C-alpha positions, -999 to +999 in steps of 0.1 A: -359-002+376-366-019+344-341-015+316-353+001+283-353-033+266-374-047+296-398-019+292-402-024+254-406-061+257-433-055+283-450-031+261-449-056+232-465-082+255-491-058+268-504-047+234-509-083+221-498-073+186-468-075+163-464-039+160-443-034+192-423-064+184-415-050+150-404-017+166-381-036+190-365-055+162-361-027+139-342-007+168-326-037+183-291-024+177-299+010+191-316-007+221-287-030+228-262-002+225-281+018+250-281-012+272-243-016+269-240+022+278-262+017+309-243-015+319-211+003+314-221+032+337-234+006+364-201-011+364-183+022+367-204+028+398-197-006+411-160+000+406-163+031+425-183+014+453-157-012+453-128+013+457-148+030+486-154-004+503-118-014+500-108+020+515-131+017+544-120-020+550-083-008+550-093+018+577-110-009+599-082-032+595-058-006+606-079+000+635-078-036+645-040-036+640-039-007+664-060-025+689-040-055+687-009-035+694-026-019+724-039-053+736-003-065+735+009-035+754-018-038+781-011-075+784+025-067+792+013-041+820-012-066+835+016-092+838+040-066+853+013-055+878+006-092+889+042-098+893+045-067+916+014-078+936-005-048+925-040-066+922-058-034+917-038-021+889-036-055+872-076-057+874-077-021+859-056-032+829-076-064+826-108-044+824-091-023+796-083-053+778-116-068+780-132-036+764-107-035+737-112-071+728-149-066+725-143-035+704-119-056+681-145-084+678-169-059+664-144-044+641-135-078+628-170-086+620-174-053+601-141-062+582-153-097+574-186-083+561-167-057+540-146-085+526-177-105+514-192-074+498-160-067+482-157-104+467-193-101+456-187-067+439-155-080+423-173-111+409-202-090+395-178-065+379-158-093+363-192-110+349-203-077+339-172-069+319-174-103+302-211-098+293-205-062+280-176-075+258-200-103+243-227-078+237-202-055+218-191-084+197-225-095+189-235-059+179-205-055+158-211-088+140-248-077+133-237-044+121-213-060+098-237-084+085-264-056+080-237-036+061-229-065+038-267-072+032-273-035+024-245-036-002-257-068-017-291-054-020-277-023-038-255-044-061-285-067-068-307-037-076-282-022-099-277-054-117-314-061-122-317-024-135-287-029-158-301-062-171-334-044-178-315-016-198-297-042-217-329-061-226-345-029-237-315-019-258-315-054-276-352-051-282-347-016-297-319-030-320-342-058-331-370-033-340-346-012-357-333-041-378-368-051-387-377-016-399-346-015-420-353-047-436-388-037-444-375-004-457-350-022-480-377-045-493-399-014-499-372+004-519-366-027-541-401-032-548-402+006-557-373+002-582-390-026-599-422-005-603-402+025-615-382+005-641-415-009-654-433+024-655-403+041-672-403+024-705-439+011-706-426-025-706-408-020-739-376-039-731-397-068-718-417-069-750-386-065-773-368-094-752-398-115-759-396-109-797-359-119-797-350-083-809-327-075-780-291-088-780-290-123-766-327-126-764-346-156-779-381-154-793-408-179-791-410-184-828-372-191-828-378-218-803-406-234-824-385-233-855-359-255-840-386-282-832-401-282-868-387-304-893-371-290-924-396-288-953-427-291-930 
């Protein structure tokens, strides 16, 4: 029976689009974890089969040992019957030995076949354990990398947002400063206008006439340039 992964890959090839492959890639970890569970279950079954095979082989091996013991006993009886000249009894024992030897040969074939099956199962289980361990390490590595990348994306997004907020705040400060400078200029201009409107420009005219303390009139300046007696 095809595995879940094989079925999905077959589905991808059958559709002839990238949609199926995208689904497989997006759920690759989930699929692989299910494959690991399936493989682990299969290895458990293989171990159970191995234990059963080894148990059955043990029973068959014990049976061959019992036959060997019986053959040894019959061989002794056969020899004793020959030594006593009892040909009929010796032949009867020989017939029993022949039957047991045939039975033992069949048992040995079964034991040998079981031993081969046990060796193959042991190799498959060992390889399966190695493969599952490698898959688990790969899955753990992919998960760790994915977590790091997600954290990096979160930090990057937060940093981008923070930078944008800082830029907005600086822009706001610049606008506030500009408005303050504009307002200060407007206030200064308003004060100048207010001072001129308040006295009708009297102080300025007094200063020009040289009447205000420290003020110099245009006539005074001209007088300094005229020659005495002119």
